[in-house]
Residue, then its C-alpha position, 0 to 999 in steps of 0.5 A: x124632602x118630607x123625611x123630617x115630616x114623617x120623623x116626626x109623624x114616627x112619636x106623633x098622634x092621631x091630630x098631630x099625624x093630620x096636621x104633619x099630611x096638612x103641611x105635606x100637602x100644602x108644600x105640594x101644592x105650594x111647589x105645584x103652583x109657583x111651577x104653573x105659575x113660573x111655566x105660564x109666564x114663560x109661555x106667554x113670554x115664549x108664544x109672544x116672542x114666536x107669535x105662536x098660540x101653539x108654541x106658548x100652549x105646548x111651552x106651558x104643558x113642557x115646562x110645568x113637570x120641567x120647573x115642578x122637579x126643579x123646586x122639589x129637587x131644590x127644596x131636597x137639597x136645601x133641607x139636607x143641608x139645613x142638617x136633619x133633627x132628629x127626635x126622642x120617643x117623644x117627638x120633641x128636639x134630640x140634642x143628647x142620645x143620653x147620659x154619655x151626650x153622643x153627636x146624632x147625624x142623617x144617613x143622608x149623602x153619598x158618605x154620610x158623617x164620614x165625608x168630613x174627613x176627605x174632599x169632593x175629589x178624594x171622596x169621588x177618587x175613594x168610589x172610582x177604584x173600588x169596585x163594589x158587589x151585591x152582599x149575599x144573604x144567609x139564603x144564597x140571595x143577592x141584596x138589593x140594597x147592600x153592596x160590599x166593596x171587594x177589599x171589604x172595607x167599604x159597605x155600600x147601603x142604598x147609595x150612601x158608603x160607609x167604611x166598615x170599619x168605623x161602624x160597629x152597631x146596628x139598631x133595627x127599631x131606631x133605625x141607627x147605625x153607631x159609628x166607632x167615634x161616639x157618632x150616631x147615624x139616623x138613616x132614611x125612612x126607608x131604610x125602616x122597610x122590612x126589606x132594607x131593615x132585615x138586609x141591614x140586620x144581616x149584613x151586620x150578623x154575618x160579621x160576628x158580634x155588634x152593638x145594638x146600642x152605643x157602647x158607654x163611652x164610646x167617643x173618650x175610647x175611640x181618642x185614646x185609641x187614635x191616638x193623634x187628632x182626628x183631623x188625621x183619621x183618613x190617614x191613620x189605619x183605621x183597622x188598628x184602631x177599631x182593635x184597639x177600641x173593641x179591646x177598651x169596649x171589651x175590658x170595661x165590660x167586665x164579660x163573665x161566664x164561659x167563653x164560646x162562640x164568642x172567641x170567633x166573633x169580637x175583640x176579648x180582653x186579655x183575662x177572657x185570653x188567659x181564661x182560654x189557656x187555663x181551660x186548654x192547660x187543663x185539657x178542656x180544650x185544644x189549641x187546634x180548634x182555635x187556629x182554625x181559621x175559618x172559623x173566624x167571622x171577621x179580621x179583629x177576633x182573628x187576633x184572640x186567636x194570636x194571641x192566644x198562640x202569644x201567650x202559650x208560647x212553647x206550648x204551640x206546636x208547629x202545626x199551629x204555624x200554619x195559622x200563623x201564615x195564614x194571616x200574612x195572605x193579606x197585608x191589608x188587615x190588622x191582624x197582619x202585623x201581630x202575626x208576624x210579631x209572633x213569629x219574629x219570637x218563634x223558632x228560626x228554623x221552623x219559620x224558614x221551613x215555612x217561609x219556602x214552603x209557601x213561597x212556592x206556593x204562592x209564585x205558583x198561583x200567583x198570589x202577589x198579595x200573600x208573596x209580599x206578606x212572606x217577603x216582608x217577613x223574611x225581610x223583618x228576620x233577615x232572611x233570604x228566601x232560597x226559592x225566590x233568590x233562584x227565581x231571581x237569578x234565573x231571570x237575571x240570566x233569561x234562563x225562564x224555559x223550565x217552569x212557566x210560572x218563573x213568567x210571574x215577576x217577583x219586584x222586590x221593591x214594588x212589594x216591599x218599599x211602596x208606603x203601601x204596603x210598608x205602612x200597612x195602612x190600607x184604608x187611609x186615605x194618602x192620595x192626593x190630587x196632582x195640582 
């Protein structure tokens, strides 16, 4: 409940800090006084009812800490509901961040800022269906303050949950996170602790390129990428919105110079992709270098590799098709449909050969997610995967004894018929409350 005053103290001089200290002490003593009075009155009442001095004394001793805690919780709740006042470097009230007039909100609550997209029961449902694991730091140790969901779509920082696709940057000095809709999320004071700020910084660095200040016209580009009313954001494909936003931001950056590891960290412009194509054409690089899937640090940069193969076209070798099929392993990711589109235009015979090979491996390894992606591609190009066809025929005849892997049931309707797979919007919140 003292976060606002502590934030003021960060920018105040010694005299102002003394006044803030007095305010904090006054609040503490005020709450203690109210708790003492309320406890004494209630304890006196209980003592008279029971006609026992012992009950009166015990009641007062028990009620004082209870009332103190209760009053503190009420005061803290009212402060959070009233919103957070932000301060500039001089300690003045801050209504805008800069000439772009960005929104500034607090980082309190279960789902800061983004909670406005959902109702309370929806938030509970979202978090209940995800399992989280500690973020592994560069030194190999587990983070004590940051947890990431198993599907890599949500991050929990000090108990607050953020959709990863919708946050694009972090400023350690200013203690704030940047959302792609142009909103600056001011983190609680405790996030300025060295152990906390270092952990948050490591999380963003682990994902490749990130912004340390809000990009210019972020909100305008977000609206263009969303291309629908903001109230419908919860039902949008967040990954694709983020990708289109990144591409628009990159296009306005006018980045020059040699393309290095940036290729694997951020979304490139069409002009930058063209530069890489020219370099490969001159023998200054190889396509195989850019189709090493493990080099990419986030799902958005993977799209660079797909775009590169698409531009090169017939120059791409059969081996590069492995990269495109690797992109089919997870239907949840932004690059999935992009890879499908490129494979649709690839030599049909080669694609069919790869489909047979990959389907067999996915089936034998019980990889439902990858098999779903392969079945989707097969459906798009109008091809029946012979390996899967034979399995389905064997299942219908009940002949499963020859291969243990056949116990793994292929349910094409479940894989391809559901809204979840067909719409490819894993981040979209489609759950509806059952009345």
